[in-house]
N, CA, C and O atoms as a MOPAC input file, in Angstrom:
PM7 MOZYME 1SCF
protein

 N    -12.56000 1    -2.95400 1    -2.93500 1
 C    -11.80600 1    -1.88700 1    -2.28500 1
 C    -11.20500 1    -0.98500 1    -3.36400 1
 O    -10.60900 1    -1.47700 1    -4.32200 1
 N    -11.36000 1     0.32600 1    -3.21300 1
 C    -10.73800 1     1.25100 1    -4.16900 1
 C     -9.22100 1     1.22400 1    -4.03600 1
 O     -8.69800 1     0.65500 1    -3.07800 1
 N     -8.50400 1     1.83200 1    -4.98400 1
 C     -7.03900 1     1.84100 1    -4.90000 1
 C     -6.57200 1     2.48600 1    -3.60800 1
 O     -7.08400 1     3.52600 1    -3.19400 1
 N     -5.59700 1     1.85700 1    -2.98100 1
 C     -5.04300 1     2.35300 1    -1.72000 1
 C     -3.57900 1     1.93800 1    -1.66100 1
 O     -3.25500 1     0.75800 1    -1.79200 1
 N     -2.69900 1     2.91300 1    -1.46300 1
 C     -1.27500 1     2.62600 1    -1.27400 1
 C     -1.02600 1     2.56700 1     0.22400 1
 O     -1.45600 1     3.45900 1     0.95500 1
 N     -0.33800 1     1.52800 1     0.69200 1
 C     -0.05700 1     1.36300 1     2.11600 1
 C      1.44300 1     1.40900 1     2.34100 1
 O      2.20100 1     0.67900 1     1.70200 1
 N      1.86900 1     2.27900 1     3.26300 1
 C      3.27000 1     2.36200 1     3.68200 1
 C      3.26900 1     2.17100 1     5.18600 1
 O      2.71300 1     2.98700 1     5.92200 1
 N      3.89500 1     1.08600 1     5.64800 1
 C      3.87600 1     0.79400 1     7.07500 1
 C      5.25300 1     0.36000 1     7.54700 1
 O      6.09200 1    -0.05700 1     6.74800 1
 N      5.48000 1     0.46000 1     8.84700 1
 C      6.75600 1     0.08700 1     9.43600 1
 C      6.90900 1     0.76200 1    10.78500 1
 O      6.05100 1     1.55200 1    11.17700 1
 N      7.98700 1     0.46600 1    11.50500 1
 C      8.19400 1     1.05100 1    12.83000 1
 C      8.49200 1     2.54900 1    12.76100 1
 O      8.75300 1     3.10000 1    11.69100 1
 N      8.44700 1     3.18800 1    13.92000 1
 C      8.70200 1     4.62200 1    14.03900 1
 C     10.08400 1     4.98800 1    13.52000 1
 O     11.06700 1     4.28500 1    13.75900 1
 N     10.13300 1     6.10800 1    12.80300 1
 C     11.38200 1     6.75800 1    12.38000 1
 C     12.22000 1     5.93900 1    11.40000 1
 O     13.44900 1     5.94300 1    11.47800 1
 N     11.55300 1     5.23200 1    10.47200 1
 C     12.30200 1     4.50400 1     9.43900 1
 C     12.20400 1     5.16000 1     8.06700 1
 O     12.75600 1     4.65300 1     7.09000 1
 N     11.49900 1     6.29100 1     7.99400 1
 C     11.41400 1     7.01300 1     6.73700 1
 C     10.06700 1     6.96500 1     6.04800 1
 O      9.96100 1     7.33300 1     4.87800 1
 N      9.03300 1     6.51800 1     6.74800 1
 C      7.70000 1     6.44600 1     6.14100 1
 C      7.21500 1     7.82200 1     5.69400 1
 O      6.62700 1     7.96100 1     4.62100 1
 N      7.46100 1     8.83300 1     6.51500 1
 C      6.97300 1    10.17600 1     6.18900 1
 C      7.61100 1    10.70200 1     4.91600 1
 O      6.90700 1    11.16100 1     4.01600 1
 N      8.92800 1    10.64200 1     4.82600 1
 C      9.61800 1    11.13000 1     3.63200 1
 C      9.18400 1    10.40100 1     2.37900 1
 O      8.93600 1    11.01800 1     1.34300 1
 N      9.09100 1     9.07800 1     2.47800 1
 C      8.65100 1     8.27500 1     1.33700 1
 C      7.22100 1     8.62800 1     0.94100 1
 O      6.91800 1     8.78800 1    -0.24100 1
 N      6.34800 1     8.74900 1     1.93600 1
 C      4.94300 1     9.02800 1     1.62500 1
 C      4.76000 1    10.41800 1     1.02600 1
 O      3.92200 1    10.59900 1     0.14300 1
 N      5.52800 1    11.39900 1     1.48800 1
 C      5.44000 1    12.74500 1     0.91000 1
 C      5.87300 1    12.73500 1    -0.55300 1
 O      5.21000 1    13.32400 1    -1.40600 1
 N      6.97900 1    12.06800 1    -0.83700 1
 C      7.47600 1    11.99900 1    -2.21600 1
 C      6.50000 1    11.24300 1    -3.11200 1
 O      6.21400 1    11.67100 1    -4.23100 1
 N      5.99400 1    10.12400 1    -2.61800 1
 C      5.06800 1     9.32300 1    -3.41500 1
 C      3.74700 1    10.06200 1    -3.63500 1
 O      3.20300 1    10.05200 1    -4.73900 1
 N      3.23700 1    10.69600 1    -2.59000 1
 C      1.98100 1    11.44300 1    -2.72100 1
 C      2.11900 1    12.56900 1    -3.73800 1
 O      1.20000 1    12.82100 1    -4.51800 1
 N      3.26000 1    13.24200 1    -3.73200 1
 C      3.49900 1    14.31000 1    -4.71000 1
 C      3.54800 1    13.74000 1    -6.12800 1
 O      3.07300 1    14.37400 1    -7.07000 1
 N      4.11400 1    12.56000 1    -6.27500 1
 C      4.27000 1    11.95000 1    -7.60100 1
 C      2.95300 1    11.42600 1    -8.17800 1
 O      2.77000 1    11.42100 1    -9.39600 1
 N      2.03300 1    10.98500 1    -7.31000 1
 C      0.79900 1    10.35700 1    -7.80000 1
 C     -0.45500 1    11.18000 1    -7.50400 1
 O     -1.57100 1    10.68300 1    -7.65300 1
 N     -0.27700 1    12.44000 1    -7.08600 1
 C     -1.41200 1    13.27600 1    -6.67900 1
 C     -2.16900 1    12.59400 1    -5.54100 1
 O     -3.37600 1    12.36800 1    -5.62500 1
 N     -1.43500 1    12.27300 1    -4.47700 1
 C     -2.01500 1    11.55200 1    -3.35900 1
 C     -2.27200 1    12.41000 1    -2.14500 1
 O     -1.79000 1    13.53800 1    -2.04300 1
 N     -3.04400 1    11.85500 1    -1.22600 1
 C     -3.28300 1    12.44200 1     0.08200 1
 C     -3.00300 1    11.36300 1     1.11700 1
 O     -3.27200 1    10.18400 1     0.88700 1
 N     -2.46200 1    11.77400 1     2.25400 1
 C     -1.98900 1    10.83300 1     3.26700 1
 C     -3.01500 1    10.67800 1     4.38600 1
 O     -3.54200 1    11.65900 1     4.91100 1
 N     -3.28100 1     9.43100 1     4.73300 1
 C     -4.14800 1     9.10100 1     5.86000 1
 C     -3.26600 1     8.46700 1     6.92900 1
 O     -2.60100 1     7.46400 1     6.67100 1
 N     -3.25800 1     9.04200 1     8.11600 1
 C     -2.43900 1     8.51900 1     9.19800 1
 C     -2.95700 1     7.19600 1     9.72800 1
 O     -4.15900 1     7.01600 1     9.92300 1
 N     -2.03100 1     6.26900 1     9.95800 1
 C     -2.35800 1     4.96200 1    10.53300 1
 C     -1.47900 1     4.74500 1    11.75300 1
 O     -0.79700 1     3.72800 1    11.87600 1
 N     -1.51100 1     5.72400 1    12.65500 1
 C     -0.68000 1     5.67800 1    13.85900 1
 C     -1.55400 1     5.99800 1    15.06700 1
 O     -2.20900 1     7.03900 1    15.10700 1
 N     -1.56200 1     5.11200 1    16.03700 1
 C     -2.44500 1     5.25000 1    17.19800 1
 C     -2.06700 1     6.39900 1    18.12300 1
 O     -2.85500 1     6.75200 1    19.00000 1
 N     -0.90700 1     6.98300 1    17.96200 1
 C     -0.49400 1     8.12000 1    18.79900 1
 C     -0.60000 1     9.44000 1    18.04800 1
 O     -0.85800 1    10.47900 1    18.65600 1
 N     -0.40500 1     9.41200 1    16.74400 1
 C     -0.45700 1    10.64600 1    15.96000 1
 C     -1.87400 1    11.19100 1    15.82400 1
 O     -2.04900 1    12.34600 1    15.43400 1
 N     -2.88300 1    10.39200 1    16.13600 1
 C     -4.25600 1    10.90000 1    16.10800 1
 C     -4.49200 1    11.92200 1    17.21700 1
 O     -5.42200 1    12.72500 1    17.13400 1
 N     -3.64700 1    11.89600 1    18.26300 1
 C     -3.85200 1    12.76700 1    19.41900 1
 C     -3.19500 1    14.12500 1    19.24800 1
 O     -2.03800 1    14.22800 1    18.84000 1
 N     -3.95200 1    15.16100 1    19.56700 1
 C     -3.41300 1    16.51700 1    19.58200 1
 C     -2.40300 1    16.62300 1    20.71600 1
 O     -2.50700 1    15.91900 1    21.72100 1
 N     -1.44400 1    17.49000 1    20.54900 1
 C     -0.44000 1    17.83500 1    21.56500 1
 C      0.56200 1    16.72500 1    21.84000 1
 O      1.41700 1    16.88900 1    22.71000 1
 N      0.49100 1    15.62100 1    21.14500 1
 C      1.43900 1    14.52300 1    21.35000 1
 C      2.43700 1    14.50800 1    20.19700 1
 O      2.48900 1    13.55700 1    19.41800 1
 N      3.22600 1    15.57500 1    20.09900 1
 C      4.16100 1    15.71300 1    18.98500 1
 C      5.51300 1    15.06700 1    19.27700 1
 O      6.14400 1    14.50600 1    18.38100 1
 N      5.95000 1    15.14700 1    20.51800 1
 C      7.25300 1    14.59700 1    20.88400 1
 C      7.11900 1    13.08600 1    21.06300 1
 O      6.22800 1    12.61300 1    21.76900 1
 N      7.99500 1    12.34600 1    20.42900 1
 C      8.01000 1    10.89400 1    20.58200 1
 C      7.09600 1    10.14700 1    19.63200 1
 O      7.08100 1     8.91600 1    19.64100 1
 N      6.33200 1    10.85900 1    18.81000 1
 C      5.43000 1    10.17600 1    17.87900 1
 C      5.92200 1    10.24600 1    16.44100 1
 O      5.36400 1     9.58400 1    15.56600 1
 N      6.95500 1    11.03300 1    16.18500 1
 C      7.46300 1    11.25500 1    14.81700 1
 C      6.34500 1    11.73500 1    13.89800 1
 O      6.28700 1    11.37800 1    12.72100 1
 N      5.45900 1    12.55200 1    14.46400 1
 C      4.33400 1    13.11200 1    13.71000 1
 C      4.86200 1    14.00900 1    12.59800 1
 O      5.83200 1    14.73800 1    12.80500 1
 N      4.23900 1    13.96900 1    11.41900 1
 C      4.67200 1    14.88600 1    10.35400 1
 C      4.58700 1    16.33300 1    10.84000 1
 O      3.66100 1    16.70000 1    11.56400 1
 N      5.55000 1    17.13900 1    10.43900 1
 C      5.56400 1    18.53900 1    10.85600 1
 C      4.43000 1    19.30000 1    10.17600 1
 O      3.83400 1    18.82100 1     9.21100 1
 N      4.14400 1    20.48500 1    10.69100 1
 C      3.12300 1    21.32500 1    10.06200 1
 C      3.50000 1    21.64500 1     8.62200 1
 O      2.63700 1    21.66900 1     7.74500 1
 N      4.78200 1    21.89100 1     8.37400 1
 C      5.24000 1    22.17800 1     7.01400 1
 C      4.99300 1    20.97600 1     6.09600 1
 O      4.53800 1    21.13900 1     4.96400 1
 N      5.29300 1    19.78100 1     6.58400 1
 C      5.04700 1    18.57700 1     5.77700 1
 C      3.55400 1    18.40900 1     5.50200 1
 O      3.15700 1    17.98900 1     4.41500 1
 N      2.73100 1    18.74400 1     6.50100 1
 C      1.27900 1    18.62100 1     6.33100 1
 C      0.71700 1    19.69400 1     5.40700 1
 O     -0.35700 1    19.52100 1     4.83000 1
 N      1.43800 1    20.79400 1     5.26800 1
 C      1.01500 1    21.82500 1     4.31200 1
 C      1.34400 1    21.41600 1     2.87400 1
 O      0.63500 1    21.79500 1     1.94100 1
 N      2.41400 1    20.64600 1     2.69700 1
 C      2.83000 1    20.22400 1     1.35300 1
 C      1.81600 1    19.27900 1     0.71600 1
 O      1.45900 1    19.42300 1    -0.45300 1
 N      1.36500 1    18.32000 1     1.49800 1
 C      0.44800 1    17.27400 1     1.03100 1
 C     -0.69300 1    17.18000 1     2.04600 1
 O     -0.43200 1    17.17000 1     3.24900 1
 N     -1.94300 1    17.11100 1     1.59900 1
 C     -3.04100 1    16.96100 1     2.56300 1
 C     -2.87800 1    15.69300 1     3.41200 1
 O     -2.57300 1    14.61500 1     2.90100 1
 N     -3.09100 1    15.85600 1     4.71500 1
 C     -3.03100 1    14.74700 1     5.66800 1
 C     -4.39000 1    14.60400 1     6.34900 1
 O     -5.09500 1    15.59000 1     6.56400 1
 N     -4.74200 1    13.38400 1     6.68100 1
 C     -5.99700 1    13.08800 1     7.35900 1
 C     -5.69900 1    12.22900 1     8.58400 1
 O     -4.74600 1    11.45000 1     8.58700 1
 N     -6.51000 1    12.37200 1     9.61200 1
 C     -6.44500 1    11.59300 1    10.85700 1
 C     -5.15700 1    11.83900 1    11.64000 1
 O     -4.62600 1    10.92900 1    12.27700 1
 N     -4.66500 1    13.06200 1    11.58800 1
 C     -3.56100 1    13.51900 1    12.43300 1
 C     -4.14400 1    14.62300 1    13.31000 1
 O     -4.83800 1    15.50500 1    12.80600 1
 N     -3.87200 1    14.58700 1    14.61600 1
 C     -4.35800 1    15.62400 1    15.54500 1
 C     -5.88100 1    15.72700 1    15.55600 1
 O     -6.41900 1    16.83100 1    15.47800 1
 N     -6.57400 1    14.61900 1    15.65000 1
 C     -8.03700 1    14.66500 1    15.61600 1
 C     -8.69300 1    14.38000 1    16.96600 1
 O     -9.89800 1    14.58500 1    17.11400 1
 N     -7.92600 1    13.91000 1    17.95600 1
 C     -8.49600 1    13.50500 1    19.23900 1
 C     -7.78300 1    14.24900 1    20.36600 1
 O     -6.56200 1    14.40200 1    20.34700 1
 N     -8.55900 1    14.70600 1    21.34400 1
 C     -7.96000 1    15.33200 1    22.52500 1
 C     -7.21900 1    14.26100 1    23.33700 1
 O     -7.61900 1    13.09700 1    23.33400 1
 N     -6.14400 1    14.64700 1    24.02800 1
 C     -5.34800 1    13.65600 1    24.76800 1
 C     -6.12100 1    12.89100 1    25.84300 1
 O     -5.74700 1    11.77100 1    26.18900 1
 N     -7.19000 1    13.48200 1    26.37200 1
 C     -7.94500 1    12.80800 1    27.43100 1
 C     -9.11700 1    11.98100 1    26.88200 1
 O     -9.92200 1    11.45700 1    27.65100 1
 N     -9.20600 1    11.86900 1    25.56600 1
 C    -10.26800 1    11.07700 1    24.93600 1
 C     -9.67000 1     9.80900 1    24.33200 1
 O     -8.45200 1     9.65400 1    24.25200 1
 N    -10.53800 1     8.92400 1    23.91700 1
 C    -10.06300 1     7.70300 1    23.26300 1
 C    -10.69500 1     7.60000 1    21.87800 1
 O    -11.69800 1     8.25000 1    21.58200 1
 N    -10.09300 1     6.78100 1    21.05300 1
 C    -10.59500 1     6.54100 1    19.70300 1
 C    -10.67600 1     5.03300 1    19.51000 1
 O     -9.65100 1     4.35800 1    19.41300 1
 N    -11.88400 1     4.51300 1    19.45500 1
 C    -12.08000 1     3.07800 1    19.24900 1
 C    -11.69500 1     2.70400 1    17.81900 1
 O    -11.75500 1     3.53100 1    16.91000 1
 N    -11.30500 1     1.46100 1    17.63900 1
 C    -10.90500 1     0.98400 1    16.32000 1
 C    -12.02900 1     1.16700 1    15.29600 1
 O    -11.76800 1     1.55500 1    14.15800 1
 N    -13.25700 1     0.89500 1    15.68500 1
 C    -14.38400 1     1.06100 1    14.76300 1
 C    -14.55700 1     2.52600 1    14.35800 1
 O    -14.91000 1     2.81500 1    13.21400 1
 N    -14.31100 1     3.44600 1    15.28600 1
 C    -14.38100 1     4.87300 1    14.95700 1
 C    -13.28700 1     5.23500 1    13.95700 1
 O    -13.53500 1     5.93100 1    12.97300 1
 N    -12.07600 1     4.75200 1    14.22400 1
 C    -10.95800 1     5.01400 1    13.31500 1
 C    -11.28800 1     4.48900 1    11.92000 1
 O    -11.09900 1     5.18400 1    10.92100 1
 N    -11.77500 1     3.27600 1    11.86800 1
 C    -12.09700 1     2.63600 1    10.59000 1
 C    -13.12200 1     3.46600 1     9.81000 1
 O    -12.96000 1     3.67600 1     8.60800 1
 N    -14.16200 1     3.93000 1    10.47600 1
 C    -15.18900 1     4.74300 1     9.81500 1
 C    -14.60200 1     6.05200 1     9.30400 1
 O    -14.93800 1     6.49600 1     8.20600 1
 N    -13.73100 1     6.67200 1    10.08900 1
 C    -13.09200 1     7.92100 1     9.67000 1
 C    -12.20100 1     7.70600 1     8.44500 1
 O    -12.15800 1     8.54500 1     7.54500 1
 N    -11.49700 1     6.58400 1     8.41900 1
 C    -10.63900 1     6.28500 1     7.26500 1
 C    -11.48200 1     6.08600 1     6.01200 1
 O    -11.15700 1     6.62700 1     4.95500 1
 N    -12.55800 1     5.31700 1     6.11800 1
 C    -13.40000 1     5.08300 1     4.94500 1
 C    -13.98700 1     6.39200 1     4.42000 1
 O    -14.09100 1     6.58600 1     3.20900 1
 N    -14.37000 1     7.28600 1     5.32800 1
 C    -14.87500 1     8.60000 1     4.91700 1
 C    -13.78100 1     9.40200 1     4.22800 1
 O    -14.02500 1    10.04000 1     3.20400 1
 N    -12.56900 1     9.37100 1     4.78900 1
 C    -11.44200 1    10.09000 1     4.18100 1
 C    -11.13300 1     9.54000 1     2.79200 1
 O    -10.89400 1    10.30800 1     1.86000 1
 N    -11.13600 1     8.22700 1     2.64900 1
 C    -10.85800 1     7.60800 1     1.34800 1
 C    -11.88900 1     8.06200 1     0.31600 1
 O    -11.52700 1     8.39800 1    -0.81100 1
 N    -13.15500 1     8.07300 1     0.68900 1
 C    -14.20100 1     8.51100 1    -0.24200 1
 C    -13.97000 1     9.95100 1    -0.68800 1
 O    -14.10800 1    10.26400 1    -1.87100 1
 N    -13.61900 1    10.82800 1     0.25200 1
 C    -13.36200 1    12.22200 1    -0.08600 1
 C    -12.15000 1    12.38600 1    -0.98800 1
 O    -12.17200 1    13.16900 1    -1.93800 1
 N    -11.09500 1    11.64500 1    -0.68600 1
 C     -9.86600 1    11.70900 1    -1.49200 1
 C    -10.14600 1    11.25500 1    -2.91900 1
 O     -9.73300 1    11.91000 1    -3.87600 1
 N    -10.84000 1    10.14400 1    -3.05700 1
 C    -11.16800 1     9.63600 1    -4.39100 1
 C    -12.08400 1    10.60600 1    -5.14000 1
 O    -11.94600 1    10.77900 1    -6.35100 1
 N    -13.01400 1    11.23400 1    -4.42700 1
 C    -13.92400 1    12.19600 1    -5.05800 1
 C    -13.16600 1    13.39800 1    -5.61600 1
 O    -13.60200 1    14.01800 1    -6.58600 1
 N    -12.03200 1    13.72500 1    -5.00100 1
 C    -11.20200 1    14.82900 1    -5.49200 1
 C    -10.26600 1    14.38700 1    -6.61500 1
 O     -9.50900 1    15.19800 1    -7.14800 1
 N    -10.31400 1    13.11800 1    -6.97300 1
 C     -9.45700 1    12.61200 1    -8.03800 1
 C     -8.04500 1    12.31400 1    -7.58000 1
 O     -7.12900 1    12.22200 1    -8.39700 1
 N     -7.86500 1    12.16200 1    -6.27800 1
 C     -6.54200 1    11.86700 1    -5.71700 1
 C     -6.45600 1    10.40800 1    -5.29600 1
 O     -7.45400 1     9.68700 1    -5.28600 1
 N     -5.24700 1     9.98600 1    -4.94900 1
 C     -4.97900 1     8.61500 1    -4.51200 1
 C     -4.74000 1     8.62200 1    -3.00200 1
 O     -3.91600 1     9.40100 1    -2.52200 1
 N     -5.44100 1     7.77000 1    -2.23900 1
 C     -5.19600 1     7.69900 1    -0.80200 1
 C     -3.96000 1     6.85400 1    -0.48100 1
 O     -3.74900 1     5.78700 1    -1.05700 1
 N     -3.15400 1     7.35900 1     0.45000 1
 C     -1.99700 1     6.62500 1     0.96500 1
 C     -2.21300 1     6.42300 1     2.45600 1
 O     -2.30900 1     7.40100 1     3.19800 1
 N     -2.29200 1     5.18800 1     2.90900 1
 C     -2.41700 1     4.86400 1     4.32400 1
 C     -1.00500 1     4.69500 1     4.86500 1
 O     -0.27300 1     3.80500 1     4.43100 1
 N     -0.61800 1     5.55500 1     5.82000 1
 C      0.77800 1     5.60700 1     6.25600 1
 C      0.85600 1     5.55800 1     7.77500 1
 O      0.26400 1     6.39700 1     8.45500 1
 N      1.58200 1     4.58100 1     8.31100 1
 C      1.78300 1     4.52300 1     9.75200 1
 C      2.25500 1     3.16300 1    10.20100 1
 O      2.39100 1     2.22700 1     9.41300 1
 N      2.49900 1     3.08300 1    11.49400 1
 C      3.07300 1     1.86800 1    12.03300 1
 C      2.19600 1     1.09600 1    12.99500 1
 O      2.66300 1     0.14400 1    13.61900 1
 N      0.93400 1     1.48100 1    13.13200 1
 C      0.04500 1     0.74900 1    14.02900 1
 C     -0.63900 1    -0.36000 1    13.23800 1
 O     -1.59000 1    -0.11600 1    12.49500 1
 N     -0.14400 1    -1.57200 1    13.40700 1
 C     -0.62700 1    -2.71000 1    12.62100 1
 C     -2.12500 1    -2.92200 1    12.78500 1
 O     -2.80300 1    -3.28000 1    11.82200 1
 N     -2.65000 1    -2.71100 1    13.97600 1
 C     -4.08100 1    -2.88500 1    14.20000 1
 C     -4.88600 1    -1.93200 1    13.31200 1
 O     -5.91800 1    -2.31600 1    12.76300 1
 N     -4.41900 1    -0.70500 1    13.17300 1
 C     -5.09600 1     0.26400 1    12.30800 1
 C     -4.98100 1    -0.14900 1    10.84300 1
 O     -5.97200 1    -0.14600 1    10.11300 1
 N     -3.79000 1    -0.49700 1    10.42300 1
 C     -3.57300 1    -0.89200 1     9.02600 1
 C     -4.41200 1    -2.12500 1     8.69100 1
 O     -5.09100 1    -2.15200 1     7.66500 1
 N     -4.36900 1    -3.13400 1     9.54100 1
 C     -5.11300 1    -4.37600 1     9.28900 1
 C     -6.62100 1    -4.15200 1     9.25900 1
 O     -7.33600 1    -4.85900 1     8.54800 1
 N     -7.11200 1    -3.17800 1    10.02100 1
 C     -8.54700 1    -2.88900 1    10.03300 1
 C     -9.01400 1    -2.30700 1     8.70600 1
 O    -10.20200 1    -2.35400 1     8.38700 1
 N     -8.08100 1    -1.75800 1     7.93500 1
 C     -8.43700 1    -1.12900 1     6.66500 1
 C     -8.17100 1    -2.04600 1     5.47800 1
 O     -8.98200 1    -2.11600 1     4.55400 1
 N     -7.04600 1    -2.74400 1     5.49600 1
 C     -6.72000 1    -3.58300 1     4.34600 1
 C     -7.31700 1    -4.96100 1     4.51200 1
 O     -7.15000 1    -5.81400 1     3.64100 1

């Protein structure tokens, strides 16, 4: 497995702030590991990073699925592996950030 920083925990404990600071310090890009933040239009109640935060540091797997669609774990896993390859190819460090243990465990 290539280098991967993992930041996980429950909603609204500071994962976003920590991940933004760490990503800036290590030339990182953030990969979302939250089963609700993958959905477009689900901003309230998900503690999704703001557009401004997403402009500061590249984010992946946020707002990728329509609310009436589903995302299987195997699909998520494949998308993460593709994102990791792209991040590493750019010379950056991937940070897996979120609170969905099933998503995190599928990657680590």
